[in-house]
DSSP file (Angstrom, degrees, kcal/mol; ACC not computed):
  #  RESIDUE AA STRUCTURE BP1 BP2  ACC     N-H-->O    O-->H-N    N-H-->O    O-->H-N    TCO  KAPPA ALPHA  PHI   PSI    X-CA   Y-CA   Z-CA
    1    1 A M              0   0    0      0, 0.0     2,-0.1     0, 0.0     0, 0.0   0.000 360.0 360.0 360.0 138.1 -169.4   81.2   35.6
    2    2 A R        -     0   0    0      1,-0.1     2,-0.1     0, 0.0     0, 0.0  -0.466 360.0-102.6 -82.1 153.5 -167.6   81.5   39.0
    3    3 A S        -     0   0    0     -2,-0.1     2,-0.4     1,-0.1    -1,-0.1  -0.435  32.3-120.3 -72.9 147.0 -169.0   80.2   42.2
    4    4 A L        -     0   0    0     -2,-0.1     2,-0.5     0, 0.0    -1,-0.1  -0.728  23.4-157.4 -87.2 138.3 -170.6   82.6   44.7
    5    5 A I        -     0   0    0     -2,-0.4     2,-0.1     0, 0.0     0, 0.0  -0.973  22.6-116.3-118.2 129.0 -169.0   82.8   48.1
    6    6 A R        -     0   0    0     -2,-0.5     2,-0.3     1,-0.1     0, 0.0  -0.407  31.1-121.1 -64.3 133.8 -171.0   84.0   51.0
    7    7 A W        -     0   0    0     -2,-0.1    -1,-0.1     2,-0.0     3,-0.1  -0.619  24.9-166.8 -78.2 131.5 -169.6   87.2   52.5
    8    8 A N    >   -     0   0    0     -2,-0.3     3,-1.8     1,-0.1     4,-0.4  -0.962  10.4-158.5-120.3 111.3 -168.6   87.0   56.2
    9    9 A P  G >  S+     0   0    0      0, 0.0     3,-1.0     0, 0.0    -1,-0.1   0.757  88.6  66.6 -63.7 -23.2 -168.0   90.4   57.8
   10   10 A S  G 3  S+     0   0    0      1,-0.2    -3,-0.0    -3,-0.1     0, 0.0   0.690  95.1  58.3 -72.2 -15.2 -165.9   88.8   60.5
   11   11 A T  G <  S+     0   0    0     -3,-1.8     2,-0.3     2,-0.1    -1,-0.2   0.590  84.4  99.2 -88.3  -9.2 -163.2   87.8   58.0
   12   12 A E  S <  S-     0   0    0     -3,-1.0     2,-0.6    -4,-0.4     0, 0.0  -0.588  72.4-134.3 -76.8 136.3 -162.7   91.4   56.9
   13   13 A V        -     0   0    0     -2,-0.3     2,-0.3     7,-0.0    -2,-0.1  -0.812  17.9-140.1 -92.9 124.7 -159.6   93.1   58.4
   14   14 A E    >   -     0   0    0     -2,-0.6     3,-0.8     3,-0.3     6,-0.2  -0.610   8.2-137.5 -84.5 143.9 -160.4   96.6   59.6
   15   15 A V  T 3  S+     0   0    0     -2,-0.3    -1,-0.1     1,-0.2    -2,-0.0   0.832 104.5  57.4 -66.3 -32.1 -157.8   99.3   59.1
   16   16 A T  T 3  S+     0   0    0      1,-0.2    -1,-0.2     2,-0.1    -3,-0.0   0.647 108.3  47.5 -75.8 -14.0 -158.4  100.6   62.6
   17   17 A D    X   +     0   0    0     -3,-0.8     3,-1.3     1,-0.1     4,-0.3  -0.746  59.1 170.6-129.7  85.3 -157.6   97.2   64.2
   18   18 A P  T 3  S+     0   0    0      0, 0.0     4,-0.3     0, 0.0     3,-0.3   0.671  78.2  57.3 -69.9 -15.3 -154.3   95.8   62.7
   19   19 A F  T 3> S+     0   0    0      1,-0.2     4,-2.5     2,-0.1     5,-0.2   0.464  79.1  91.0 -94.1  -1.1 -154.2   93.0   65.4
   20   20 A R  H <> S+     0   0    0     -3,-1.3     4,-2.6     1,-0.2     5,-0.2   0.902  84.8  51.3 -62.5 -42.3 -157.6   91.5   64.5
   21   21 A A  H  > S+     0   0    0     -4,-0.3     4,-1.9    -3,-0.3    -1,-0.2   0.901 112.2  46.9 -62.9 -40.3 -156.2   89.0   62.0
   22   22 A V  H  > S+     0   0    0     -4,-0.3     4,-2.2     2,-0.2    -1,-0.2   0.911 111.5  51.5 -67.5 -41.8 -153.6   87.8   64.5
   23   23 A E  H  X S+     0   0    0     -4,-2.5     4,-2.4     1,-0.2    -2,-0.2   0.910 110.2  48.7 -61.3 -43.3 -156.3   87.5   67.2
   24   24 A E  H  X S+     0   0    0     -4,-2.6     4,-2.4     2,-0.2    -1,-0.2   0.872 108.4  54.4 -65.0 -36.6 -158.5   85.4   64.9
   25   25 A M  H  X S+     0   0    0     -4,-1.9     4,-2.1    -5,-0.2    -2,-0.2   0.932 111.1  44.6 -62.7 -45.1 -155.6   83.2   64.0
   26   26 A F  H  X S+     0   0    0     -4,-2.2     4,-2.6     2,-0.2     5,-0.3   0.878 111.0  54.2 -67.2 -37.2 -155.0   82.5   67.7
   27   27 A N  H  X S+     0   0    0     -4,-2.4     4,-2.4     1,-0.2    -2,-0.2   0.926 110.4  46.4 -61.6 -44.0 -158.7   82.0   68.4
   28   28 A D  H  X S+     0   0    0     -4,-2.4     4,-1.5     2,-0.2    -2,-0.2   0.893 111.7  52.6 -63.5 -39.5 -158.8   79.4   65.6
   29   29 A L  H  X S+     0   0    0     -4,-2.1     4,-0.6     1,-0.2    -2,-0.2   0.941 115.4  38.5 -61.6 -49.2 -155.7   77.7   66.9
   30   30 A W  H  < S+     0   0    0     -4,-2.6     3,-0.3     1,-0.2    -2,-0.2   0.814 110.2  60.4 -75.2 -30.3 -157.0   77.3   70.5
   31   31 A R  H  < S+     0   0    0     -4,-2.4    -1,-0.2    -5,-0.3    -2,-0.2   0.877 114.5  35.7 -63.1 -36.5 -160.5   76.5   69.4
   32   32 A N  H  X S+     0   0    0     -4,-1.5     4,-3.0    -5,-0.2     5,-0.3   0.466  95.1 140.7 -97.6  -3.3 -159.3   73.4   67.6
   33   33 A W  T  <  +     0   0    0     -4,-0.6    -4,-0.0    -3,-0.3     0, 0.0  -0.689  67.2   5.8 -86.7 141.0 -156.5   72.4   70.0
   34   34 A P  T >> S+     0   0    0      0, 0.0     3,-1.5     0, 0.0     4,-1.1  -0.985 124.7  60.5 -93.1   1.9 -155.7   69.7   70.8
   35   35 A T  T 34 S+     0   0    0     10,-0.3     3,-0.3     1,-0.3    -2,-0.2   0.829 104.4  52.2 -61.0 -31.2 -158.1   67.8   68.5
   36   36 A S  T 3< S+     0   0    0     -4,-3.0    -1,-0.3     1,-0.2    -3,-0.2   0.679 112.8  45.5 -78.3 -14.4 -156.5   69.3   65.4
   37   37 A W  T <4 S+     0   0    0     -3,-1.5    -1,-0.2    -5,-0.3    -2,-0.2   0.528  95.7  89.6-104.1  -7.3 -153.0   68.3   66.5
   38   38 A L  S  < S-     0   0    0     -4,-1.1     2,-0.0    -3,-0.3     0, 0.0  -0.533  79.3-109.4 -91.2 156.7 -153.7   64.7   67.5
   39   39 A S    >   -     0   0    0     -2,-0.2     3,-1.0     1,-0.1    -1,-0.1  -0.313  34.7-104.1 -75.1 167.8 -153.6   61.6   65.3
   40   40 A D  T 3  S+     0   0    0      1,-0.2    -1,-0.1    -2,-0.0    -2,-0.0   0.731 118.3  55.8 -64.8 -22.4 -156.8   59.9   64.3
   41   41 A T  T 3  S+     0   0    0      2,-0.1    -1,-0.2     0, 0.0     2,-0.2   0.651  91.3  85.2 -88.4 -14.7 -156.2   57.1   66.8
   42   42 A S  S <  S-     0   0    0     -3,-1.0    -4,-0.1     1,-0.1     0, 0.0  -0.526  82.4-113.4 -89.5 157.0 -155.8   59.2   70.0
   43   43 A R        -     0   0    0     -2,-0.2     2,-0.1     1,-0.0    -2,-0.1  -0.761  32.4-131.7 -88.1 122.8 -158.7   60.4   72.1
   44   44 A P        -     0   0    0      0, 0.0    64,-0.6     0, 0.0     2,-0.4  -0.399  12.8-143.9 -73.0 151.2 -159.2   64.2   72.0
   45   45 A M  B     -a  108   0A   0     62,-0.2     2,-0.3    -2,-0.1   -10,-0.3  -0.890  15.1-164.4-109.4 147.2 -159.6   66.2   75.1
   46   46 A W        -     0   0    0     62,-1.5    64,-0.4    -2,-0.4    61,-0.0  -0.912  15.8-136.9-129.1 159.1 -161.9   69.2   75.3
   47   47 A R        -     0   0    0     -2,-0.3     3,-0.1    62,-0.1    62,-0.1  -0.908  20.1-146.7-118.6 101.6 -162.3   72.1   77.7
   48   48 A P        -     0   0    0      0, 0.0    17,-0.1     0, 0.0     2,-0.1  -0.342  35.0 -91.4 -65.8 150.4 -165.9   72.9   78.6
   49   49 A A        -     0   0    0     15,-0.2    15,-2.1    14,-0.1     2,-0.4  -0.358  50.2-170.4 -63.6 138.3 -166.6   76.6   79.2
   50   50 A M  E     -D   63   0B   0     13,-0.2     2,-0.4    -3,-0.1    13,-0.2  -0.993  14.7-166.1-137.3 139.4 -166.3   77.5   82.9
   51   51 A D  E     -D   62   0B   0     11,-2.7    11,-2.6    -2,-0.4     2,-0.5  -0.964   3.8-163.4-119.6 142.2 -167.1   80.6   85.0
   52   52 A V  E     -D   61   0B   0     -2,-0.4     2,-0.4     9,-0.2     9,-0.2  -0.989  15.5-176.1-124.0 119.9 -165.9   81.2   88.6
   53   53 A V  E     -D   60   0B   0      7,-3.0     7,-2.9    -2,-0.5     2,-0.5  -0.952  15.6-146.9-122.6 132.5 -167.9   83.9   90.3
   54   54 A E  E     -D   59   0B   0     -2,-0.4     5,-0.2     5,-0.2     2,-0.2  -0.876  19.5-179.7-100.8 127.1 -167.3   85.3   93.8
   55   55 A G        -     0   0    0      3,-3.6     5,-0.0    -2,-0.5     0, 0.0  -0.467  45.7 -91.6-107.2-175.2 -170.2   86.4   95.9
   56   56 A E  S    S+     0   0    0      1,-0.2     3,-0.1    -2,-0.2    -2,-0.0   0.876 122.9  19.1 -67.5 -37.5 -170.3   87.9   99.4
   57   57 A H  S    S+     0   0    0      1,-0.1    82,-2.7    87,-0.1     2,-0.3   0.462 129.3  10.2-114.3  -4.0 -170.7   84.6  101.1
   58   58 A D  E     - E   0 138B   0     80,-0.3    -3,-3.6    61,-0.1     2,-0.4  -0.973  61.3-115.4-161.3 171.9 -169.5   82.0   98.6
   59   59 A Y  E     -DE  54 137B   0     78,-2.4    78,-3.3    -2,-0.3     2,-0.4  -0.902  26.7-154.6-111.7 148.0 -167.8   81.2   95.2
   60   60 A T  E     -DE  53 136B   0     -7,-2.9    -7,-3.0    -2,-0.4     2,-0.5  -0.994   4.1-162.8-127.3 130.6 -169.8   79.6   92.4
   61   61 A V  E     -DE  52 135B   0     74,-2.8    74,-2.8    -2,-0.4     2,-0.4  -0.952   9.8-172.2-109.5 127.2 -168.2   77.5   89.7
   62   62 A R  E     -DE  51 134B   0    -11,-2.6   -11,-2.7    -2,-0.5     2,-0.4  -0.980   3.0-177.2-121.5 130.8 -170.4   76.9   86.6
   63   63 A I  E     -DE  50 133B   0     70,-2.2    70,-2.8    -2,-0.4     2,-0.6  -0.993  24.0-132.1-130.7 128.8 -169.4   74.6   83.8
   64   64 A D  E     + E   0 132B   0    -15,-2.1    68,-0.2    -2,-0.4   -15,-0.2  -0.687  32.7 164.5 -79.6 119.9 -171.4   74.0   80.6
   65   65 A L    >   -     0   0    0     66,-3.8     3,-1.7    -2,-0.6    66,-0.1  -0.548  18.1-167.1-133.4  67.4 -171.7   70.2   80.0
   66   66 A P  T 3  S+     0   0    0      0, 0.0     3,-0.1     0, 0.0    65,-0.1  -0.283  71.4  11.9 -62.8 138.6 -174.4   69.9   77.3
   67   67 A G  T 3  S+     0   0    0      1,-0.3     2,-0.2    21,-0.0    64,-0.0   0.400 101.2 117.5  80.4  -3.5 -175.8   66.4   76.8
   68   68 A M    <   -     0   0    0     -3,-1.7    -1,-0.3    63,-0.1    63,-0.2  -0.583  53.6-141.2 -96.2 161.4 -174.1   65.0   79.9
   69   69 A K    >   -     0   0    0     -2,-0.2     3,-1.8    -3,-0.1     4,-0.4  -0.770  30.6-105.5-113.3 161.2 -175.8   63.5   83.0
   70   70 A P  G >  S+     0   0    0      0, 0.0     3,-1.3     0, 0.0    -1,-0.1   0.837 120.2  59.6 -56.0 -32.7 -174.8   63.9   86.7
   71   71 A D  G 3  S+     0   0    0      1,-0.2    -3,-0.0     3,-0.0     0, 0.0   0.704  97.7  60.6 -69.2 -18.3 -173.4   60.3   86.6
   72   72 A D  G <  S+     0   0    0     -3,-1.8    15,-0.9    14,-0.1     2,-0.4   0.537  96.3  74.9 -83.6  -7.0 -171.0   61.3   83.8
   73   73 A V  E <   -B   86   0A   0     -3,-1.3     2,-0.5    -4,-0.4    13,-0.2  -0.867  60.7-161.2-116.4 139.9 -169.2   63.9   85.9
   74   74 A K  E     -B   85   0A   0     11,-3.2    11,-2.6    -2,-0.4     2,-0.5  -0.981   5.6-169.1-120.5 126.7 -166.8   63.5   88.8
   75   75 A V  E     +B   84   0A   0     -2,-0.5     2,-0.3     9,-0.2     9,-0.2  -0.972  14.9 168.4-118.1 124.1 -166.1   66.4   91.3
   76   76 A E  E     -B   83   0A   0      7,-2.6     7,-3.0    -2,-0.5     2,-0.4  -0.943  20.7-159.4-133.4 153.3 -163.2   66.1   93.7
   77   77 A I  E     +B   82   0A   0     -2,-0.3     2,-0.3     5,-0.2     5,-0.2  -0.993  18.5 161.7-134.2 130.4 -161.3   68.4   96.1
   78   78 A E  E >  S-B   81   0A   0      3,-1.9     3,-1.1    -2,-0.4    -2,-0.0  -0.965  71.0  -8.5-148.4 128.5 -157.8   67.7   97.3
   79   79 A D  T 3  S-     0   0    0     -2,-0.3     3,-0.1     1,-0.3    36,-0.1   0.886 128.9 -54.9  51.8  44.7 -155.4   70.2   98.9
   80   80 A H  T 3  S+     0   0    0      1,-0.2    35,-3.7    34,-0.1     2,-0.5   0.770 110.7 124.0  59.9  29.8 -157.7   73.1   98.0
   81   81 A V  E <   -BC  78 114A   0     -3,-1.1    -3,-1.9    33,-0.2     2,-0.5  -0.979  50.3-152.5-118.5 118.4 -157.8   72.1   94.3
   82   82 A L  E     -BC  77 113A   0     31,-2.9    31,-2.5    -2,-0.5     2,-0.5  -0.785  14.9-170.5 -88.6 125.9 -161.2   71.6   92.9
   83   83 A T  E     -BC  76 112A   0     -7,-3.0    -7,-2.6    -2,-0.5     2,-0.5  -0.979   9.4-172.2-124.1 126.7 -161.1   69.1   89.9
   84   84 A I  E     +BC  75 111A   0     27,-3.1    27,-2.9    -2,-0.5     2,-0.3  -0.971  19.4 161.6-115.2 127.3 -164.0   68.4   87.6
   85   85 A S  E     +BC  74 110A   0    -11,-2.6   -11,-3.2    -2,-0.5     2,-0.3  -0.934   4.2 130.8-142.8 165.2 -163.6   65.6   85.1
   86   86 A G  E     -BC  73 109A   0     23,-1.8    23,-2.3    -2,-0.3     2,-0.4  -0.978  42.0-103.3 174.0-172.1 -165.7   63.3   82.9
   87   87 A E  E     - C   0 108A   0    -15,-0.9     2,-0.5    -2,-0.3    21,-0.3  -0.969  15.9-147.2-145.8 126.8 -166.1   61.9   79.5
   88   88 A M  E     - C   0 107A   0     19,-2.7    19,-2.7    -2,-0.4   -20,-0.1  -0.806  32.0-116.9 -91.1 127.5 -168.5   62.8   76.8
   89   89 A G        -     0   0    0     -2,-0.5     3,-0.1    17,-0.2    -1,-0.1  -0.267  32.6-103.7 -63.1 150.0 -169.5   59.9   74.6
   90   90 A D        -     0   0    0     16,-0.1    -1,-0.1     1,-0.1     2,-0.1  -0.350  36.9-103.9 -70.0 152.3 -168.6   60.0   71.0
   91   91 A T        -     0   0    0     13,-0.1     2,-0.3     1,-0.1    -1,-0.1  -0.390  52.9 -82.1 -69.5 158.5 -171.3   60.7   68.4
   92   92 A V        -     0   0    0     -2,-0.1     2,-0.4    -3,-0.1    -1,-0.1  -0.479  51.2-170.2 -68.8 123.0 -172.5   57.7   66.5
   93   93 A E        -     0   0    0     -2,-0.3     2,-0.3    -3,-0.1    -3,-0.0  -0.956   3.6-158.5-116.2 134.3 -170.1   56.9   63.7
   94   94 A R    >   -     0   0    0     -2,-0.4     3,-2.2     1,-0.1     2,-0.1  -0.798  34.0 -87.9-110.0 153.9 -171.0   54.4   61.0
   95   95 A E  T 3  S+     0   0    0     -2,-0.3     3,-0.1     1,-0.3    -1,-0.1  -0.350 115.1  19.5 -57.2 129.2 -168.6   52.5   58.7
   96   96 A G  T 3  S+     0   0    0      1,-0.3    -1,-0.3    -2,-0.1     2,-0.1   0.303  88.2 137.4  93.0  -9.7 -168.0   54.5   55.6
   97   97 A D    <   -     0   0    0     -3,-2.2     2,-0.5     1,-0.0    -1,-0.3  -0.469  35.2-163.2 -70.0 140.7 -169.1   57.9   57.1
   98   98 A R        -     0   0    0     -2,-0.1     2,-0.4    -3,-0.1    -3,-0.0  -0.984  11.8-140.2-125.7 120.1 -166.8   60.8   56.2
   99   99 A Y        -     0   0    0     -2,-0.5     3,-0.1     1,-0.2    -2,-0.0  -0.634  18.8-179.4 -78.5 131.1 -167.1   64.0   58.2
  100  100 A H  S    S+     0   0    0      1,-0.4     2,-0.3    -2,-0.4    -1,-0.2   0.668  79.0   8.3 -97.0 -24.9 -166.9   67.2   56.2
  101  101 A Y        -     0   0    0      0, 0.0    -1,-0.4     0, 0.0     2,-0.4  -0.950  67.2-177.5-155.8 134.1 -167.2   69.4   59.2
  102  102 A R        +     0   0    0     -2,-0.3    -3,-0.0    -3,-0.1     0, 0.0  -0.938  21.1 148.3-143.0 116.3 -167.2   68.5   62.9
  103  103 A E        +     0   0    0     -2,-0.4     2,-0.2     2,-0.1    -1,-0.1   0.609  43.8 106.3-115.5 -23.4 -167.7   70.8   65.8
  104  104 A R        -     0   0    0      1,-0.1     2,-0.2     0, 0.0   -13,-0.1  -0.418  66.5-134.7 -66.3 128.1 -169.4   68.6   68.4
  105  105 A R        +     0   0    0     -2,-0.2     2,-0.3   -15,-0.1    -1,-0.1  -0.495  30.3 165.8 -86.0 151.3 -166.9   67.7   71.1
  106  106 A Y        +     0   0    0     -2,-0.2     2,-0.2     2,-0.1   -17,-0.2  -0.964  30.1  57.7-153.6 166.1 -166.4   64.3   72.6
  107  107 A G  E    S- C   0  88A   0    -19,-2.7   -19,-2.7    -2,-0.3   -62,-0.2  -0.585  85.5 -26.8 107.0-170.4 -163.8   62.6   74.7
  108  108 A A  E     -aC  45  87A   0    -64,-0.6   -62,-1.5   -21,-0.3     2,-0.3  -0.426  53.0-175.1 -82.1 153.7 -162.4   63.2   78.2
  109  109 A F  E     - C   0  86A   0    -23,-2.3   -23,-1.8   -64,-0.2     2,-0.3  -0.977   8.4-176.1-142.5 157.7 -162.1   66.5   79.9
  110  110 A Q  E     - C   0  85A   0    -64,-0.4     2,-0.4    -2,-0.3   -25,-0.2  -0.914   0.3-177.1-154.5 128.9 -160.7   67.8   83.2
  111  111 A R  E     - C   0  84A   0    -27,-2.9   -27,-3.1    -2,-0.3     2,-0.4  -0.991   7.6-170.4-125.9 135.9 -160.8   71.3   84.7
  112  112 A S  E     - C   0  83A   0     -2,-0.4     2,-0.4   -29,-0.2   -29,-0.2  -0.970   5.7-172.4-129.0 144.0 -159.0   72.3   87.9
  113  113 A V  E     - C   0  82A   0    -31,-2.5   -31,-2.9    -2,-0.4     2,-0.5  -0.996  22.3-133.4-135.4 127.2 -159.2   75.4   90.0
  114  114 A R  E     - C   0  81A   0     -2,-0.4   -33,-0.2   -33,-0.2   -34,-0.1  -0.702  28.7-146.5 -79.7 127.5 -157.0   76.2   93.0
  115  115 A L        -     0   0    0    -35,-3.7     2,-0.0    -2,-0.5    -1,-0.0  -0.667  13.6-111.5 -96.4 148.1 -159.3   77.5   95.8
  116  116 A P    >   -     0   0    0      0, 0.0     3,-1.5     0, 0.0    -1,-0.1  -0.348  31.3-110.7 -69.7 160.5 -158.4   80.1   98.4
  117  117 A N  T 3  S+     0   0    0      1,-0.3   -37,-0.0     3,-0.0    -2,-0.0   0.547 110.6  76.3 -69.0  -6.1 -157.9   78.9  102.0
  118  118 A T  T 3  S+     0   0    0      2,-0.1    22,-3.4    25,-0.1     2,-0.4   0.439  70.8 105.4 -85.8   0.6 -161.1   80.8  102.8
  119  119 A V  B <  S-G  139   0C   0     -3,-1.5     2,-1.2    20,-0.3    20,-0.3  -0.676  71.3-134.4 -85.1 133.5 -163.4   78.1  101.3
  120  120 A D    >   -     0   0    0     18,-3.3     3,-1.6    -2,-0.4    -2,-0.1  -0.738  22.1-172.1 -84.8  95.1 -165.2   75.8  103.7
  121  121 A T  G >  S+     0   0    0     -2,-1.2     3,-0.6     1,-0.3    -1,-0.2   0.657  77.1  64.8 -69.1 -15.3 -164.4   72.5  101.9
  122  122 A E  G 3  S+     0   0    0      1,-0.2    -1,-0.3    -3,-0.1    -2,-0.0   0.656 103.9  45.7 -79.2 -15.4 -166.8   70.6  104.2
  123  123 A K  G <  S+     0   0    0     -3,-1.6    -1,-0.2    15,-0.2     2,-0.2   0.113  75.9 137.3-117.6  21.3 -169.9   72.4  102.9
  124  124 A I    <   -     0   0    0     -3,-0.6     2,-0.4    13,-0.1    13,-0.2  -0.480  32.9-165.9 -70.1 136.7 -169.4   72.3   99.1
  125  125 A E  E     -F  136   0B   0     11,-2.1    11,-3.0    -2,-0.2     2,-0.4  -0.970   6.6-165.7-126.6 142.1 -172.5   71.5   97.2
  126  126 A A  E     +F  135   0B   0     -2,-0.4     2,-0.3     9,-0.2     9,-0.2  -0.984   8.6 175.9-127.7 138.5 -172.8   70.5   93.5
  127  127 A S  E     -F  134   0B   0      7,-2.8     7,-3.1    -2,-0.4     2,-0.4  -0.961  16.9-148.6-138.2 156.9 -176.0   70.4   91.4
  128  128 A F  E     +F  133   0B   0     -2,-0.3     2,-0.4     5,-0.2     5,-0.2  -0.986  24.6 160.3-131.2 121.2 -176.6   69.7   87.7
  129  129 A E  E >   -F  132   0B   0      3,-2.4     3,-1.7    -2,-0.4    -2,-0.1  -0.979  64.9 -11.9-147.3 131.2 -179.4   71.3   85.7
  130  130 A N  T 3  S-     0   0    0     -2,-0.4     3,-0.1     1,-0.3    -1,-0.1   0.846 127.4 -51.0  51.7  41.4 -180.0   71.8   82.0
  131  131 A G  T 3  S+     0   0    0    -63,-0.2   -66,-3.8     1,-0.2     2,-0.5   0.618 115.1 113.4  77.1  12.2 -176.5   70.8   81.1
  132  132 A V  E <   -EF  64 129B   0     -3,-1.7    -3,-2.4   -68,-0.2     2,-0.6  -0.976  55.7-149.4-121.3 124.6 -174.9   73.2   83.5
  133  133 A L  E     -EF  63 128B   0    -70,-2.8   -70,-2.2    -2,-0.5     2,-0.5  -0.817  15.2-166.3 -89.7 123.6 -172.9   71.9   86.6
  134  134 A N  E     -EF  62 127B   0     -7,-3.1    -7,-2.8    -2,-0.6     2,-0.5  -0.956   5.7-173.8-113.5 125.0 -173.1   74.4   89.5
  135  135 A I  E     -EF  61 126B   0    -74,-2.8   -74,-2.8    -2,-0.5     2,-0.6  -0.978   8.6-158.0-120.5 120.7 -170.7   74.1   92.4
  136  136 A V  E     -EF  60 125B   0    -11,-3.0   -11,-2.1    -2,-0.5   -76,-0.2  -0.878   5.7-170.2-102.5 123.9 -171.2   76.3   95.4
  137  137 A L  E     -E   59   0B   0    -78,-3.3   -78,-2.4    -2,-0.6   -13,-0.1  -0.884  14.9-148.8-115.5  96.2 -168.2   76.8   97.6
  138  138 A P  E     -E   58   0B   0      0, 0.0   -18,-3.3     0, 0.0   -80,-0.3  -0.323  14.2-121.7 -68.6 147.4 -169.1   78.6  100.8
  139  139 A K  B     -G  119   0C   0    -82,-2.7   -20,-0.3   -20,-0.3     5,-0.1  -0.571  31.7-101.0 -82.7 150.5 -166.6   80.9  102.5
  140  140 A L    >>  -     0   0    0    -22,-3.4     3,-1.7    -2,-0.2     4,-0.7  -0.380  35.7-111.5 -64.2 149.9 -165.5   80.3  106.0
  141  141 A P  G >4 S+     0   0    0      0, 0.0     3,-1.0     0, 0.0    -1,-0.1   0.866 117.8  54.9 -55.0 -38.9 -167.3   82.6  108.6
  142  142 A Q  G 34 S+     0   0    0      1,-0.2     4,-0.1     4,-0.0   -24,-0.0   0.689 106.0  53.4 -70.2 -15.5 -164.1   84.4  109.4
  143  143 A A  G <4 S+     0   0    0     -3,-1.7    -1,-0.2   -25,-0.2     3,-0.1   0.572  90.3  94.6 -92.5 -10.8 -163.6   85.2  105.6
  144  144 A Q  S << S-     0   0    0     -3,-1.0   -87,-0.1    -4,-0.7   -88,-0.1  -0.483  91.8 -86.8 -81.5 152.8 -167.1   86.7  105.2
  145  145 A P        -     0   0    0      0, 0.0     2,-0.4     0, 0.0    -1,-0.1  -0.257  43.1-154.9 -58.7 142.3 -167.6   90.5  105.5
  146  146 A K        -     0   0    0     -3,-0.1     2,-0.5    -4,-0.1    -4,-0.0  -0.981  10.6-133.0-125.0 130.5 -168.2   91.7  109.0
  147  147 A Q        -     0   0    0     -2,-0.4     2,-0.5     1,-0.0     0, 0.0  -0.688  19.4-156.1 -82.5 128.1 -170.0   94.9  109.9
  148  148 A I        -     0   0    0     -2,-0.5     2,-0.3     2,-0.0    -2,-0.0  -0.921  14.5-129.7-109.0 125.6 -168.2   97.0  112.5
  149  149 A E        -     0   0    0     -2,-0.5     2,-0.6     1,-0.0    -2,-0.0  -0.539  14.0-143.5 -75.2 134.3 -170.3   99.4  114.5
  150  150 A V        -     0   0    0     -2,-0.3     2,-0.3     0, 0.0    -1,-0.0  -0.890  18.8-157.8 -99.1 120.4 -169.0  102.9  114.7
  151  151 A K        -     0   0    0     -2,-0.6     2,-0.3     1,-0.0     0, 0.0  -0.725  16.9-117.4-101.5 147.5 -169.6  104.4  118.1
  152  152 A A        -     0   0    0     -2,-0.3     2,-0.3     1,-0.1    -1,-0.0  -0.621  33.9-114.0 -79.8 140.6 -169.7  108.1  118.9
  153  153 A E        -     0   0    0     -2,-0.3     2,-0.3     1,-0.1    -1,-0.1  -0.561  29.6-120.1 -76.4 135.9 -167.0  109.3  121.3
  154  154 A K        -     0   0    0     -2,-0.3     2,-0.3     1,-0.0    -1,-0.1  -0.555  22.6-130.9 -77.1 138.2 -168.3  110.5  124.7
  155  155 A K              0   0    0     -2,-0.3    -1,-0.0     1,-0.1     0, 0.0  -0.685 360.0 360.0 -88.2 142.8 -167.6  114.1  125.6
  156  156 A K              0   0    0     -2,-0.3    -1,-0.1     0, 0.0    -2,-0.0   0.424 360.0 360.0 -94.4 360.0 -166.1  114.8  129.0
């Protein structure tokens, strides 16, 4: 009797989307890079998910860092480049353990974002809550929207 294999609809190639298989191949490639290309002795780097959102008066950078503490993260700014770095501790490995599947990330990470000149670098604030690092980058007053009054022209 043959083994049963669970059907996964995401592995099916649709006739209407001929590029889906190629897209999935690239997604798998980038999801596992660089850990899949490094030797067993090197330390893998991972890229935590990051959002950069522009508001009316500021920019907000959010980075998912599950399981980390504020002391594990370093936030720096130099020449209008914001750099967030840190290191996630390895999971506990015991002698003789063999991983059959491993998705949990560990090792060093670094993310950098070039900031516009409109950011007030003296008033940047960072907070850490529920595994999410939030960095608020206020805009300089001259870069914020300004309401201009429209006056009625006087008749002569």
